[in-house]
C-alpha angles and dihedrals in degrees: 000000000000089000093051092049090048091066092052125094106268090225092051090048089057091052095048106115094205147325122301124248122272090259093056101035093110092065097042091107092052107069091172088065089075106011135060110210113252093354116093095178091063094069097087092057089054089055095050091042090058094040097038096117094037124105092254094057090049092050090053091050093048095039096234137117125030096306092042089058097053120123115266093249091057098048108111093009092110095155088065090076104012112057122181138197092060096116139274096288094048116125103228093174091069095199114170105196092193096057103026112127106225090191088076089068129068092266115057114198114242134170116341091000087075091066097047116105116246093242091060090072100018109050118196116268094032130095118254091237089060092069115117117252106185120090095230092052090062102028103042091119091050093059106114091180092066093231094302092121096048130245099290095104093162089069089078108007129066134204092245092073129348094218093050103086119208095189112144106219090187089074091065128075090268114056113199115239136170113342093357087078091063096049116107113248093237091059090070098021107048118184089008093292108158104157122076095018109155114246101192118105095230091057090068102018101043090113089054096058105115088181091066090225095306092121093047129249099287097101094165090068089075109012132057135202090247094072126353095208093049108091114220101180109140101224090174096058103032099043137044093243113070114206117230136171110324093013089056091055094050115101116247095247092054086078105014102037110202098319108070094164105048104035113086111201127204115244102211119108095229091055089070103019105044090115089054094057106114089182091064091225093306092123095046132250100290097097091167089070090077106008133056138194093259095074127349095210093052110084114218100184107149106224089184087078089065126073090264115062113204114230136159115351092358088073091064095053120105115239096248090058087079103012106061093169138022109328091218094057099034124090110196124198114251101199116107096229089053087075103017103045089116090054094054104113087180090065090222091307091122093045131247099291095096092161090068087078108009129063136201095249093072130352095216094049109090111218095184107122107211090188094055103031099045140041093246116078112208115226138160113350092355087069091057096049119108114246091245093058090076104013101064089164133036106300094234091051097045128066114199127200117239101210119110094232092054089069103022103046089115090053095055104116089178091068091228093303092121093047129242100292097097092165091073089076107010132057138198092259090079139327093243098023124099096359103194103192110149107217091190089070092057129084089267113049114200113240135158116355089351089073090060097050118101117247091243091059090072102016105062090170137022091259091096097173091062092069115114117241102195116103095226093053091063099027100045093124090050093055105108087181090065090224094309092127096042126232096310094104092145092070089072108014131052136201093253092074133344092222094050094084118173105200112152109205090190098058102024097051135038092242113082114206114229138161114350090358090074089061094056126099121236094249089053088076101017096057092162094048131285092276095039093109144298113306122218117248094215114113093227091059088074103018102046090116090051093055103111087180091064090222096308091127096044133246099298101093092164090073091076104012134057134197095261097072130351094204097061112066122214112204109220119201 
C-alpha cells in the first residue's frame, strides 16, 4: 500500500478522503483512472471507459438487466450508488436484499417465486446475472411428463403453484365442454400420451350407445357433452318437420321406431291423426287449419283470416252457433242486424250500422265516442244526458247546431240581454254552478267593499245591464250632503270605506287651510252644508263679528292677522 501511494502525486495523496475498496485497490495510486482534474462531471465517462467491455456496460447499451432498466437521469451516474474511498472492506455495491425490487430486473417475481430465498436462485460465489431464468432450467426435476411435452412449462403451469395447471384445452383441436371439463387428464391421456388421442365421441362412448349403432356413429348430432342422456338433436333445423309442443315431448321411437335413418315418415297431420278426426273428413284433410300440435282438442282456427274477425263475445261462441252446416259450403251474413235484429231496441230508427255505437264486448255498452267521432265534445252534464234528449230524429238524418243558445234559449233568464254566448259565464258542469263571470272585465270593476257584496245586493233581477252605476243612485241614503255636492261622490269617498273620505281642501279648492283653519269642522264654515254655495275667501266674511276695529282698518284683515291666532296681530310691511 505504501508503494502504491509512493507513485501517487503527493498533493493528490493529501486530498484522498480514504482508501479504495478491495476491488479498486490496484488503481489507488492512479487518480486519473477515475478522476479528471478540475472536472467533476468527467468522472462517469472514466467509469464506463474502464468497464466498457464488461457485462454491466453491455446491459446499459442493450437496455436489459438491472443497469439497462435504470432511468435516463441515472445512466452513467455510477457514483450515485457506488461510492468509493470508504476503505478496503467497504461494500460499494450497496445491495439490500430485503428491500431490493426484483421487478427492476429482467425477471420479475410472481406467485410462489416471491417466497423463495435469494440463495435458492443466486448461489454464493456466482454473479446475480448468472441465475437461470427459464422454467425448465430450474424445474427439470419437477417435470412429471419426462420431457414429452417440451420445455415450455409456462404453457400449462403458472408461478402461483407448480401443480396448479393453467393449460387452456380450448386452444387445442378438442375444446372441453360440459362434463369433459371435470374429467381427469389421465383418463383421456394415459401414460402422458397427448398426440394421436381420438376425438370422436364413439371412440370413447361406444359402450354407452343404447341404439347399438342403428342411429350411426355421429353421436354429437343428438347428444352433447353437458349430459349424455339429454338429446340435443335439432329436429327443427335439420329436418323438414319442426317439432313443437306435444310433438317435442314425444319420444323418437314413437314416430321413427328403431330405424331413424331408413324409415321416411309422411308429414301431413291426417297421416298420423286420421283416427282422431271427429269431423269424419267433413272439414277436409287440412287439420292444421284449425288444430295445432299443442293440443289436438283445442281448435286454433284463426277466424281473423276470414272476412269476419272475431272479437269480444264472439270469441266465446262455439262454431255451430253461427255455422249450422259445413263451414266450407256455408256463407254467413256479416252484418250485425243479420243476427241481432231482435236485439235492436231502436227498431231500426238508428239505421242498420249497429257497430257505429255498439261493440262486440257487450251489446248494452255503447262504444260510440261522441268526443272523438263528432265536433261536439261532451262534458259535465252533457255527458250524462241520454242520446234522445238531443237527437230527436235518427242521428244521420238530423243535423244539430252546437251553440249553447240553440238548445238553451228557453233557459235564458237574461231575456237575451247578455247576448247568445252563454259559455262566457256558464259551463257544462251545471247551468247555475261555477258561474265564472269576471265583473272586472265589465264597465264597473268591483274594488274595495264592492268585491264583498253579494250579486243580489245590486242586481235585483237578472237584467244585469239595467243596474245603475252612479254612486249616488245606490248610496242616496248615505249622502250626508243631501245632494249638495252632486253625484261625484268618488272625488272624496272610495270603495274601501264610505267614511274614509279623501277630500284635500288644499288641492281641490282655491282656499288652502292653514293654522287654526285646519282644526275646524266642515260645518263651522259651511253652515248651510258643504254644497250650499261658494264661500267667500275674504276674512271678514267669517270674522266680521271678531273685528274689534269695526271696519276702521278696512276689509283686509290678513294685513295684520294670520291664521294661527286672530287675537295677536302681526304687522306686515
